[in-house]
All heavy atoms as TSV, in Angstrom:
chain	resi	resn	atom	element	x	y	z
A	1	MET	N	N	13.924	-6.876	-26.291
A	1	MET	CA	C	14.455	-7.030	-24.964
A	1	MET	C	C	13.526	-7.969	-24.196
A	1	MET	O	O	12.333	-7.761	-24.116
A	1	MET	CB	C	14.529	-5.667	-24.280
A	1	MET	CG	C	14.884	-5.798	-22.849
A	1	MET	SD	S	15.175	-4.339	-21.826
A	1	MET	CE	C	14.480	-2.972	-22.560
A	2	LYS	N	N	14.095	-8.989	-23.609
A	2	LYS	CA	C	13.322	-9.968	-22.866
A	2	LYS	C	C	13.391	-9.643	-21.373
A	2	LYS	O	O	14.438	-9.380	-20.829
A	2	LYS	CB	C	13.865	-11.364	-23.117
A	2	LYS	CG	C	13.023	-12.441	-22.477
A	2	LYS	CD	C	13.525	-13.814	-22.843
A	2	LYS	CE	C	12.659	-14.838	-22.148
A	2	LYS	NZ	N	13.068	-16.187	-22.438
A	3	ARG	N	N	12.240	-9.669	-20.739
A	3	ARG	CA	C	12.174	-9.401	-19.306
A	3	ARG	C	C	12.055	-10.711	-18.553
A	3	ARG	O	O	11.681	-11.731	-19.103
A	3	ARG	CB	C	10.980	-8.515	-18.989
A	3	ARG	CG	C	11.099	-7.161	-19.623
A	3	ARG	CD	C	10.048	-6.258	-19.053
A	3	ARG	NE	N	10.151	-4.956	-19.679
A	3	ARG	CZ	C	10.625	-3.884	-19.070
A	3	ARG	NH1	N	11.034	-3.956	-17.842
A	3	ARG	NH2	N	10.693	-2.742	-19.688
A	4	ASP	N	N	12.357	-10.650	-17.263
A	4	ASP	CA	C	12.177	-11.830	-16.418
A	4	ASP	C	C	10.693	-12.105	-16.270
A	4	ASP	O	O	9.933	-11.249	-15.828
A	4	ASP	CB	C	12.794	-11.612	-15.042
A	4	ASP	CG	C	14.299	-11.467	-15.113
A	4	ASP	OD1	O	14.884	-12.020	-16.054
A	4	ASP	OD2	O	14.875	-10.812	-14.235
A	5	ALA	N	N	10.283	-13.287	-16.642
A	5	ALA	CA	C	8.876	-13.661	-16.543
A	5	ALA	C	C	8.723	-14.729	-15.461
A	5	ALA	O	O	9.592	-15.568	-15.277
A	5	ALA	CB	C	8.376	-14.187	-17.878
A	6	ILE	N	N	7.615	-14.672	-14.773
A	6	ILE	CA	C	7.310	-15.672	-13.761
A	6	ILE	C	C	6.117	-16.461	-14.263
A	6	ILE	O	O	5.041	-15.902	-14.457
A	6	ILE	CB	C	6.992	-15.025	-12.409
A	6	ILE	CG1	C	8.170	-14.209	-11.908
A	6	ILE	CG2	C	6.604	-16.077	-11.388
A	6	ILE	CD1	C	7.876	-13.410	-10.655
A	7	ASP	N	N	6.321	-17.746	-14.480
A	7	ASP	CA	C	5.232	-18.605	-14.922
A	7	ASP	C	C	4.472	-19.071	-13.686
A	7	ASP	O	O	4.937	-19.913	-12.930
A	7	ASP	CB	C	5.778	-19.797	-15.708
A	7	ASP	CG	C	4.677	-20.631	-16.323
A	7	ASP	OD1	O	3.503	-20.182	-16.298
A	7	ASP	OD2	O	4.978	-21.721	-16.833
A	8	LEU	N	N	3.295	-18.492	-13.490
A	8	LEU	CA	C	2.542	-18.767	-12.272
A	8	LEU	C	C	2.009	-20.190	-12.214
A	8	LEU	O	O	1.619	-20.660	-11.157
A	8	LEU	CB	C	1.382	-17.773	-12.139
A	8	LEU	CG	C	1.785	-16.311	-12.032
A	8	LEU	CD1	C	0.549	-15.430	-11.998
A	8	LEU	CD2	C	2.647	-16.067	-10.821
A	9	GLY	N	N	2.005	-20.885	-13.340
A	9	GLY	CA	C	1.493	-22.246	-13.353
A	9	GLY	C	C	2.507	-23.298	-12.958
A	9	GLY	O	O	2.145	-24.376	-12.492
A	10	THR	N	N	3.794	-23.010	-13.125
A	10	THR	CA	C	4.808	-24.029	-12.860
A	10	THR	C	C	5.685	-23.742	-11.651
A	10	THR	O	O	6.305	-24.655	-11.122
A	10	THR	CB	C	5.721	-24.194	-14.084
A	10	THR	OG1	O	6.345	-22.942	-14.365
A	10	THR	CG2	C	4.925	-24.652	-15.291
A	11	VAL	N	N	5.727	-22.497	-11.206
A	11	VAL	CA	C	6.582	-22.126	-10.071
A	11	VAL	C	C	5.865	-22.483	-8.777
A	11	VAL	O	O	4.651	-22.339	-8.660
A	11	VAL	CB	C	6.906	-20.617	-10.112
A	11	VAL	CG1	C	7.760	-20.210	-8.936
A	11	VAL	CG2	C	7.610	-20.272	-11.405
A	12	GLY	N	N	6.620	-22.943	-7.795
A	12	GLY	CA	C	6.049	-23.341	-6.515
A	12	GLY	C	C	5.477	-22.166	-5.738
A	12	GLY	O	O	5.856	-21.010	-5.939
A	13	VAL	N	N	4.569	-22.488	-4.852
A	13	VAL	CA	C	3.883	-21.460	-4.072
A	13	VAL	C	C	4.858	-20.700	-3.181
A	13	VAL	O	O	4.807	-19.471	-3.092
A	13	VAL	CB	C	2.760	-22.103	-3.222
A	13	VAL	CG1	C	2.147	-21.090	-2.274
A	13	VAL	CG2	C	1.709	-22.710	-4.107
A	14	PHE	N	N	5.769	-21.393	-2.520
A	14	PHE	CA	C	6.702	-20.725	-1.624
A	14	PHE	C	C	7.682	-19.839	-2.390
A	14	PHE	O	O	8.080	-18.781	-1.906
A	14	PHE	CB	C	7.445	-21.745	-0.769
A	14	PHE	CG	C	6.528	-22.453	0.189
A	14	PHE	CD1	C	6.226	-23.786	0.022
A	14	PHE	CD2	C	5.940	-21.764	1.236
A	14	PHE	CE1	C	5.376	-24.434	0.887
A	14	PHE	CE2	C	5.091	-22.394	2.119
A	14	PHE	CZ	C	4.798	-23.741	1.948
A	15	THR	N	N	8.056	-20.233	-3.591
A	15	THR	CA	C	8.921	-19.392	-4.421
A	15	THR	C	C	8.195	-18.117	-4.825
A	15	THR	O	O	8.759	-17.021	-4.762
A	15	THR	CB	C	9.364	-20.159	-5.684
A	15	THR	OG1	O	9.996	-21.368	-5.281
A	15	THR	CG2	C	10.309	-19.333	-6.515
A	16	LEU	N	N	6.944	-18.237	-5.222
A	16	LEU	CA	C	6.157	-17.058	-5.562
A	16	LEU	C	C	5.973	-16.154	-4.350
A	16	LEU	O	O	6.042	-14.926	-4.460
A	16	LEU	CB	C	4.785	-17.474	-6.104
A	16	LEU	CG	C	4.776	-18.074	-7.494
A	16	LEU	CD1	C	3.380	-18.574	-7.831
A	16	LEU	CD2	C	5.232	-17.064	-8.518
A	17	PHE	N	N	5.734	-16.758	-3.192
A	17	PHE	CA	C	5.571	-15.981	-1.972
A	17	PHE	C	C	6.819	-15.161	-1.689
A	17	PHE	O	O	6.730	-13.975	-1.370
A	17	PHE	CB	C	5.258	-16.903	-0.796
A	17	PHE	CG	C	5.068	-16.179	0.497
A	17	PHE	CD1	C	3.888	-15.502	0.752
A	17	PHE	CD2	C	6.070	-16.170	1.453
A	17	PHE	CE1	C	3.712	-14.830	1.943
A	17	PHE	CE2	C	5.900	-15.503	2.639
A	17	PHE	CZ	C	4.716	-14.826	2.886
A	18	ARG	N	N	7.997	-15.770	-1.809
A	18	ARG	CA	C	9.251	-15.047	-1.575
A	18	ARG	C	C	9.439	-13.925	-2.579
A	18	ARG	O	O	9.913	-12.849	-2.234
A	18	ARG	CB	C	10.431	-16.005	-1.636
A	18	ARG	CG	C	10.619	-16.834	-0.400
A	18	ARG	CD	C	11.992	-17.471	-0.355
A	18	ARG	NE	N	12.437	-17.997	-1.630
A	18	ARG	CZ	C	12.410	-19.270	-1.988
A	18	ARG	NH1	N	11.940	-20.170	-1.159
A	18	ARG	NH2	N	12.841	-19.661	-3.157
A	19	LYS	N	N	9.077	-14.145	-3.838
A	19	LYS	CA	C	9.273	-13.119	-4.863
A	19	LYS	C	C	8.343	-11.923	-4.664
A	19	LYS	O	O	8.706	-10.798	-4.982
A	19	LYS	CB	C	9.054	-13.704	-6.248
A	19	LYS	CG	C	10.187	-14.589	-6.707
A	19	LYS	CD	C	9.988	-14.966	-8.152
A	19	LYS	CE	C	11.087	-15.869	-8.629
A	19	LYS	NZ	N	12.281	-15.166	-9.002
A	20	TYR	N	N	7.141	-12.148	-4.169
A	20	TYR	CA	C	6.166	-11.077	-4.019
A	20	TYR	C	C	6.130	-10.470	-2.621
A	20	TYR	O	O	5.544	-9.415	-2.422
A	20	TYR	CB	C	4.762	-11.582	-4.369
A	20	TYR	CG	C	4.558	-11.803	-5.846
A	20	TYR	CD1	C	4.195	-13.045	-6.329
A	20	TYR	CD2	C	4.727	-10.769	-6.738
A	20	TYR	CE1	C	4.009	-13.251	-7.681
A	20	TYR	CE2	C	4.544	-10.956	-8.092
A	20	TYR	CZ	C	4.177	-12.202	-8.561
A	20	TYR	OH	O	3.998	-12.405	-9.883
A	21	PHE	N	N	6.743	-11.106	-1.644
A	21	PHE	CA	C	6.632	-10.649	-0.267
A	21	PHE	C	C	7.326	-9.314	-0.027
A	21	PHE	O	O	6.734	-8.400	0.554
A	21	PHE	CB	C	7.190	-11.706	0.696
A	21	PHE	CG	C	7.155	-11.265	2.133
A	21	PHE	CD1	C	5.950	-11.188	2.796
A	21	PHE	CD2	C	8.320	-10.912	2.797
A	21	PHE	CE1	C	5.903	-10.769	4.117
A	21	PHE	CE2	C	8.276	-10.499	4.110
A	21	PHE	CZ	C	7.069	-10.427	4.772
A	22	ILE	N	N	8.573	-9.170	-0.440
A	22	ILE	CA	C	9.352	-7.955	-0.152
A	22	ILE	C	C	8.732	-6.723	-0.812
A	22	ILE	O	O	8.546	-5.705	-0.138
A	22	ILE	CB	C	10.832	-8.147	-0.561
A	22	ILE	CG1	C	11.470	-9.269	0.256
A	22	ILE	CG2	C	11.619	-6.842	-0.403
A	22	ILE	CD1	C	11.526	-9.026	1.743
A	23	PRO	N	N	8.380	-6.747	-2.109
A	23	PRO	CA	C	7.741	-5.549	-2.683
A	23	PRO	C	C	6.412	-5.211	-2.010
A	23	PRO	O	O	6.097	-4.037	-1.796
A	23	PRO	CB	C	7.526	-5.910	-4.147
A	23	PRO	CG	C	8.469	-7.002	-4.434
A	23	PRO	CD	C	8.648	-7.741	-3.152
A	24	THR	N	N	5.641	-6.231	-1.651
A	24	THR	CA	C	4.374	-5.986	-0.982
A	24	THR	C	C	4.602	-5.395	0.400
A	24	THR	O	O	3.894	-4.466	0.819
A	24	THR	CB	C	3.574	-7.295	-0.874
A	24	THR	OG1	O	3.401	-7.840	-2.178
A	24	THR	CG2	C	2.223	-7.065	-0.237
A	25	LEU	N	N	5.586	-5.897	1.118
A	25	LEU	CA	C	5.910	-5.379	2.441
A	25	LEU	C	C	6.322	-3.916	2.367
A	25	LEU	O	O	5.831	-3.082	3.137
A	25	LEU	CB	C	7.020	-6.214	3.078
A	25	LEU	CG	C	7.480	-5.764	4.460
A	25	LEU	CD1	C	6.382	-5.993	5.479
A	25	LEU	CD2	C	8.742	-6.506	4.839
A	26	PHE	N	N	7.210	-3.578	1.436
A	26	PHE	CA	C	7.647	-2.186	1.292
A	26	PHE	C	C	6.488	-1.285	0.879
A	26	PHE	O	O	6.378	-0.144	1.337
A	26	PHE	CB	C	8.789	-2.068	0.286
A	26	PHE	CG	C	10.109	-2.555	0.817
A	26	PHE	CD1	C	10.996	-3.212	-0.011
A	26	PHE	CD2	C	10.461	-2.362	2.136
A	26	PHE	CE1	C	12.212	-3.665	0.476
A	26	PHE	CE2	C	11.678	-2.806	2.631
A	26	PHE	CZ	C	12.559	-3.460	1.790
A	27	GLY	N	N	5.617	-1.776	0.024
A	27	GLY	CA	C	4.457	-0.988	-0.384
A	27	GLY	C	C	3.524	-0.696	0.777
A	27	GLY	O	O	3.049	0.433	0.944
A	28	MET	N	N	3.253	-1.698	1.598
A	28	MET	CA	C	2.365	-1.498	2.734
A	28	MET	C	C	3.002	-0.604	3.802
A	28	MET	O	O	2.324	0.232	4.408
A	28	MET	CB	C	1.955	-2.836	3.340
A	28	MET	CG	C	1.053	-3.649	2.443
A	28	MET	SD	S	-0.442	-2.794	1.936
A	28	MET	CE	C	-1.296	-2.652	3.467
A	29	LEU	N	N	4.305	-0.764	4.023
A	29	LEU	CA	C	4.992	0.101	4.987
A	29	LEU	C	C	5.007	1.553	4.519
A	29	LEU	O	O	4.800	2.471	5.320
A	29	LEU	CB	C	6.417	-0.392	5.231
A	29	LEU	CG	C	6.546	-1.652	6.076
A	29	LEU	CD1	C	8.006	-2.110	6.125
A	29	LEU	CD2	C	6.013	-1.430	7.470
A	30	SER	N	N	5.237	1.765	3.231
A	30	SER	CA	C	5.240	3.139	2.727
A	30	SER	C	C	3.838	3.739	2.775
A	30	SER	O	O	3.676	4.918	3.094
A	30	SER	CB	C	5.805	3.199	1.308
A	30	SER	OG	O	4.971	2.506	0.411
A	31	MET	N	N	2.810	2.941	2.500
A	31	MET	CA	C	1.435	3.445	2.595
A	31	MET	C	C	1.093	3.818	4.039
A	31	MET	O	O	0.460	4.843	4.284
A	31	MET	CB	C	0.475	2.381	2.071
A	31	MET	CG	C	-0.918	2.843	1.933
A	31	MET	SD	S	-1.009	4.084	0.655
A	31	MET	CE	C	-2.607	4.747	0.999
A	32	SER	N	N	1.541	3.013	4.979
A	32	SER	CA	C	1.302	3.328	6.387
A	32	SER	C	C	2.043	4.585	6.808
A	32	SER	O	O	1.515	5.412	7.559
A	32	SER	CB	C	1.730	2.158	7.266
A	32	SER	OG	O	0.971	1.025	6.969
A	33	ALA	N	N	3.268	4.753	6.330
A	33	ALA	CA	C	4.041	5.949	6.672
A	33	ALA	C	C	3.398	7.201	6.095
A	33	ALA	O	O	3.323	8.240	6.775
A	33	ALA	CB	C	5.478	5.808	6.162
A	34	VAL	N	N	2.917	7.128	4.864
A	34	VAL	CA	C	2.253	8.282	4.249
A	34	VAL	C	C	0.975	8.628	5.007
A	34	VAL	O	O	0.683	9.798	5.246
A	34	VAL	CB	C	1.965	8.003	2.755
A	34	VAL	CG1	C	0.998	9.004	2.169
A	34	VAL	CG2	C	3.258	8.008	1.970
A	35	THR	N	N	0.217	7.616	5.407
A	35	THR	CA	C	-1.015	7.857	6.150
A	35	THR	C	C	-0.727	8.512	7.499
A	35	THR	O	O	-1.407	9.465	7.899
A	35	THR	CB	C	-1.776	6.530	6.355
A	35	THR	OG1	O	-2.027	5.945	5.082
A	35	THR	CG2	C	-3.085	6.761	7.072
A	36	ALA	N	N	0.286	8.029	8.194
A	36	ALA	CA	C	0.653	8.621	9.480
A	36	ALA	C	C	1.145	10.056	9.297
A	36	ALA	O	O	0.782	10.958	10.070
A	36	ALA	CB	C	1.723	7.772	10.160
A	37	PHE	N	N	1.948	10.285	8.278
A	37	PHE	CA	C	2.470	11.621	8.007
A	37	PHE	C	C	1.335	12.581	7.659
A	37	PHE	O	O	1.308	13.718	8.136
A	37	PHE	CB	C	3.504	11.537	6.874
A	37	PHE	CG	C	4.250	12.808	6.633
A	37	PHE	CD1	C	5.138	13.294	7.578
A	37	PHE	CD2	C	4.071	13.515	5.455
A	37	PHE	CE1	C	5.825	14.473	7.361
A	37	PHE	CE2	C	4.763	14.694	5.233
A	37	PHE	CZ	C	5.635	15.172	6.178
A	38	ASN	N	N	0.388	12.132	6.835
A	38	ASN	CA	C	-0.765	12.969	6.500
A	38	ASN	C	C	-1.592	13.280	7.741
A	38	ASN	O	O	-2.091	14.390	7.894
A	38	ASN	CB	C	-1.654	12.286	5.459
A	38	ASN	CG	C	-1.112	12.417	4.064
A	38	ASN	OD1	O	-0.336	13.328	3.787
A	38	ASN	ND2	N	-1.528	11.534	3.188
A	39	GLY	N	N	-1.762	12.298	8.620
A	39	GLY	CA	C	-2.512	12.534	9.843
A	39	GLY	C	C	-1.855	13.554	10.739
A	39	GLY	O	O	-2.528	14.410	11.328
A	40	ILE	N	N	-0.543	13.490	10.829
A	40	ILE	CA	C	0.189	14.455	11.660
A	40	ILE	C	C	0.074	15.855	11.076
A	40	ILE	O	O	-0.237	16.824	11.789
A	40	ILE	CB	C	1.664	14.032	11.807
A	40	ILE	CG1	C	1.763	12.770	12.648
A	40	ILE	CG2	C	2.500	15.162	12.413
A	40	ILE	CD1	C	3.136	12.127	12.629
A	41	LEU	N	N	0.311	15.990	9.776
A	41	LEU	CA	C	0.233	17.313	9.149
A	41	LEU	C	C	-1.177	17.875	9.189
A	41	LEU	O	O	-1.373	19.060	9.482
A	41	LEU	CB	C	0.722	17.245	7.702
A	41	LEU	CG	C	2.219	17.053	7.506
A	41	LEU	CD1	C	2.549	16.983	6.032
A	41	LEU	CD2	C	3.000	18.163	8.169
A	42	ALA	N	N	-2.169	17.057	8.888
A	42	ALA	CA	C	-3.552	17.539	8.906
A	42	ALA	C	C	-4.000	17.856	10.324
A	42	ALA	O	O	-4.748	18.814	10.544
A	42	ALA	CB	C	-4.474	16.501	8.276
A	43	GLY	N	N	-3.540	17.088	11.284
A	43	GLY	CA	C	-3.910	17.350	12.672
A	43	GLY	C	C	-3.367	18.677	13.169
A	43	GLY	O	O	-4.051	19.406	13.884
A	44	HIS	N	N	-2.148	18.987	12.774
A	44	HIS	CA	C	-1.551	20.246	13.212
A	44	HIS	C	C	-2.032	21.424	12.379
A	44	HIS	O	O	-2.207	22.521	12.903
A	44	HIS	CB	C	-0.017	20.176	13.148
A	44	HIS	CG	C	0.585	19.346	14.227
A	44	HIS	ND1	N	0.570	19.725	15.539
A	44	HIS	CD2	C	1.206	18.152	14.197
A	44	HIS	CE1	C	1.165	18.800	16.276
A	44	HIS	NE2	N	1.558	17.821	15.478
A	45	GLY	N	N	-2.228	21.207	11.096
A	45	GLY	CA	C	-2.573	22.324	10.209
A	45	GLY	C	C	-4.057	22.602	10.121
A	45	GLY	O	O	-4.484	23.761	10.193
A	46	ILE	N	N	-4.867	21.578	9.963
A	46	ILE	CA	C	-6.297	21.774	9.727
A	46	ILE	C	C	-7.112	21.484	10.976
A	46	ILE	O	O	-8.112	22.131	11.242
A	46	ILE	CB	C	-6.771	20.889	8.553
A	46	ILE	CG1	C	-5.993	21.246	7.298
A	46	ILE	CG2	C	-8.254	21.056	8.317
A	46	ILE	CD1	C	-6.215	20.298	6.153
A	47	GLY	N	N	-6.703	20.480	11.716
A	47	GLY	CA	C	-7.431	20.133	12.929
A	47	GLY	C	C	-8.243	18.861	12.754
A	47	GLY	O	O	-7.933	18.006	11.911
A	48	SER	N	N	-9.301	18.753	13.525
A	48	SER	CA	C	-10.079	17.512	13.541
A	48	SER	C	C	-10.809	17.260	12.231
A	48	SER	O	O	-11.043	16.110	11.862
A	48	SER	CB	C	-11.070	17.536	14.702
A	48	SER	OG	O	-11.983	18.608	14.541
A	49	ASP	N	N	-11.179	18.308	11.516
A	49	ASP	CA	C	-11.838	18.117	10.218
A	49	ASP	C	C	-10.892	17.465	9.205
A	49	ASP	O	O	-11.303	16.628	8.406
A	49	ASP	CB	C	-12.337	19.446	9.657
A	49	ASP	CG	C	-13.512	20.002	10.442
A	49	ASP	OD1	O	-14.175	19.203	11.142
A	49	ASP	OD2	O	-13.755	21.224	10.345
A	50	GLY	N	N	-9.622	17.831	9.238
A	50	GLY	CA	C	-8.642	17.229	8.332
A	50	GLY	C	C	-8.404	15.764	8.645
A	50	GLY	O	O	-8.291	14.934	7.738
A	51	ILE	N	N	-8.334	15.431	9.927
A	51	ILE	CA	C	-8.150	14.033	10.313
A	51	ILE	C	C	-9.377	13.214	9.937
A	51	ILE	O	O	-9.268	12.076	9.476
A	51	ILE	CB	C	-7.833	13.925	11.822
A	51	ILE	CG1	C	-6.471	14.547	12.097
A	51	ILE	CG2	C	-7.847	12.475	12.269
A	51	ILE	CD1	C	-6.096	14.586	13.553
A	52	ALA	N	N	-10.568	13.804	10.088
A	52	ALA	CA	C	-11.792	13.105	9.687
A	52	ALA	C	C	-11.802	12.847	8.188
A	52	ALA	O	O	-12.196	11.764	7.738
A	52	ALA	CB	C	-13.008	13.920	10.096
A	53	ALA	N	N	-11.356	13.811	7.401
A	53	ALA	CA	C	-11.303	13.628	5.948
A	53	ALA	C	C	-10.318	12.529	5.566
A	53	ALA	O	O	-10.597	11.721	4.672
A	53	ALA	CB	C	-10.921	14.940	5.272
A	54	ILE	N	N	-9.185	12.484	6.238
A	54	ILE	CA	C	-8.206	11.435	5.964
A	54	ILE	C	C	-8.781	10.071	6.338
A	54	ILE	O	O	-8.621	9.090	5.609
A	54	ILE	CB	C	-6.890	11.713	6.715
A	54	ILE	CG1	C	-6.173	12.897	6.076
A	54	ILE	CG2	C	-5.977	10.487	6.701
A	54	ILE	CD1	C	-4.965	13.368	6.825
A	55	ASN	N	N	-9.464	9.986	7.470
A	55	ASN	CA	C	-10.040	8.714	7.900
A	55	ASN	C	C	-11.159	8.245	6.981
A	55	ASN	O	O	-11.471	7.057	6.951
A	55	ASN	CB	C	-10.554	8.820	9.337
A	55	ASN	CG	C	-9.427	8.825	10.331
A	55	ASN	OD1	O	-8.366	8.277	10.068
A	55	ASN	ND2	N	-9.646	9.452	11.465
A	56	ILE	N	N	-11.773	9.143	6.249
A	56	ILE	CA	C	-12.773	8.747	5.256
A	56	ILE	C	C	-12.099	8.311	3.960
A	56	ILE	O	O	-12.504	7.336	3.329
A	56	ILE	CB	C	-13.764	9.905	5.002
A	56	ILE	CG1	C	-14.630	10.111	6.245
A	56	ILE	CG2	C	-14.634	9.627	3.780
A	56	ILE	CD1	C	-15.483	11.350	6.197
A	57	CYS	N	N	-11.044	9.012	3.558
A	57	CYS	CA	C	-10.423	8.754	2.255
A	57	CYS	C	C	-9.468	7.569	2.238
A	57	CYS	O	O	-9.346	6.900	1.212
A	57	CYS	CB	C	-9.682	10.000	1.787
A	57	CYS	SG	S	-10.781	11.366	1.399
A	58	VAL	N	N	-8.770	7.298	3.325
A	58	VAL	CA	C	-7.770	6.232	3.331
A	58	VAL	C	C	-8.379	4.850	3.070
A	58	VAL	O	O	-7.833	4.087	2.269
A	58	VAL	CB	C	-6.929	6.271	4.623
A	58	VAL	CG1	C	-6.106	5.009	4.783
A	58	VAL	CG2	C	-6.012	7.473	4.599
A	59	PRO	N	N	-9.505	4.477	3.682
A	59	PRO	CA	C	-10.081	3.172	3.334
A	59	PRO	C	C	-10.483	3.071	1.861
A	59	PRO	O	O	-10.324	2.018	1.243
A	59	PRO	CB	C	-11.307	3.054	4.246
A	59	PRO	CG	C	-11.014	3.936	5.387
A	59	PRO	CD	C	-10.216	5.066	4.832
A	60	LEU	N	N	-10.966	4.167	1.299
A	60	LEU	CA	C	-11.298	4.158	-0.133
A	60	LEU	C	C	-10.039	3.982	-0.981
A	60	LEU	O	O	-10.046	3.242	-1.964
A	60	LEU	CB	C	-12.014	5.452	-0.517
A	60	LEU	CG	C	-13.399	5.648	0.085
A	60	LEU	CD1	C	-13.923	7.040	-0.234
A	60	LEU	CD2	C	-14.342	4.585	-0.412
A	61	LEU	N	N	-8.972	4.661	-0.595
A	61	LEU	CA	C	-7.704	4.517	-1.318
A	61	LEU	C	C	-7.193	3.083	-1.243
A	61	LEU	O	O	-6.733	2.522	-2.234
A	61	LEU	CB	C	-6.665	5.488	-0.753
A	61	LEU	CG	C	-5.293	5.467	-1.394
A	61	LEU	CD1	C	-5.382	5.883	-2.846
A	61	LEU	CD2	C	-4.354	6.379	-0.644
A	62	MET	N	N	-7.288	2.466	-0.073
A	62	MET	CA	C	-6.870	1.072	0.081
A	62	MET	C	C	-7.728	0.143	-0.767
A	62	MET	O	O	-7.219	-0.798	-1.378
A	62	MET	CB	C	-6.957	0.652	1.547
A	62	MET	CG	C	-5.932	1.273	2.416
A	62	MET	SD	S	-4.311	0.679	1.944
A	62	MET	CE	C	-3.443	0.928	3.438
A	63	LEU	N	N	-9.030	0.408	-0.813
A	63	LEU	CA	C	-9.923	-0.401	-1.638
A	63	LEU	C	C	-9.558	-0.281	-3.106
A	63	LEU	O	O	-9.452	-1.288	-3.818
A	63	LEU	CB	C	-11.378	0.030	-1.414
A	63	LEU	CG	C	-12.411	-0.703	-2.240
A	63	LEU	CD1	C	-12.534	-2.148	-1.787
A	63	LEU	CD2	C	-13.744	0.014	-2.154
A	64	PHE	N	N	-9.329	0.940	-3.583
A	64	PHE	CA	C	-8.964	1.144	-4.987
A	64	PHE	C	C	-7.607	0.528	-5.303
A	64	PHE	O	O	-7.395	-0.018	-6.380
A	64	PHE	CB	C	-8.975	2.622	-5.339
A	64	PHE	CG	C	-10.330	3.254	-5.283
A	64	PHE	CD1	C	-10.480	4.575	-4.912
A	64	PHE	CD2	C	-11.466	2.529	-5.603
A	64	PHE	CE1	C	-11.734	5.159	-4.860
A	64	PHE	CE2	C	-12.722	3.112	-5.557
A	64	PHE	CZ	C	-12.859	4.427	-5.181
A	65	THR	N	N	-6.678	0.607	-4.358
A	65	THR	CA	C	-5.366	-0.007	-4.560
A	65	THR	C	C	-5.487	-1.522	-4.637
A	65	THR	O	O	-4.849	-2.169	-5.470
A	65	THR	CB	C	-4.418	0.381	-3.413
A	65	THR	OG1	O	-4.323	1.807	-3.346
A	65	THR	CG2	C	-3.037	-0.211	-3.600
A	66	GLY	N	N	-6.313	-2.100	-3.774
A	66	GLY	CA	C	-6.515	-3.543	-3.794
A	66	GLY	C	C	-7.175	-4.028	-5.072
A	66	GLY	O	O	-6.811	-5.065	-5.622
A	67	VAL	N	N	-8.143	-3.269	-5.560
A	67	VAL	CA	C	-8.811	-3.652	-6.811
A	67	VAL	C	C	-7.856	-3.510	-7.992
A	67	VAL	O	O	-7.845	-4.316	-8.912
A	67	VAL	CB	C	-10.087	-2.806	-7.012
A	67	VAL	CG1	C	-10.659	-2.999	-8.394
A	67	VAL	CG2	C	-11.121	-3.168	-5.966
A	68	GLY	N	N	-7.016	-2.470	-7.930
A	68	GLY	CA	C	-6.077	-2.224	-9.021
A	68	GLY	C	C	-5.030	-3.282	-9.084
A	68	GLY	O	O	-4.566	-3.701	-10.122
């Protein structure tokens, strides 16, 4: 079975940008929604300690996601 391949050496920059923009946008929006939802739940359920833990872990998660 052959999959759609993108040859990064021959395809134009704007074409690549269009192909990668929508999935990246949805990924970042969903990550922001999850972070906001976690903050709301932790704020109501655990309190300030839960929000502090989320604020420590989210930048690490973003770093690991970016490296991955």
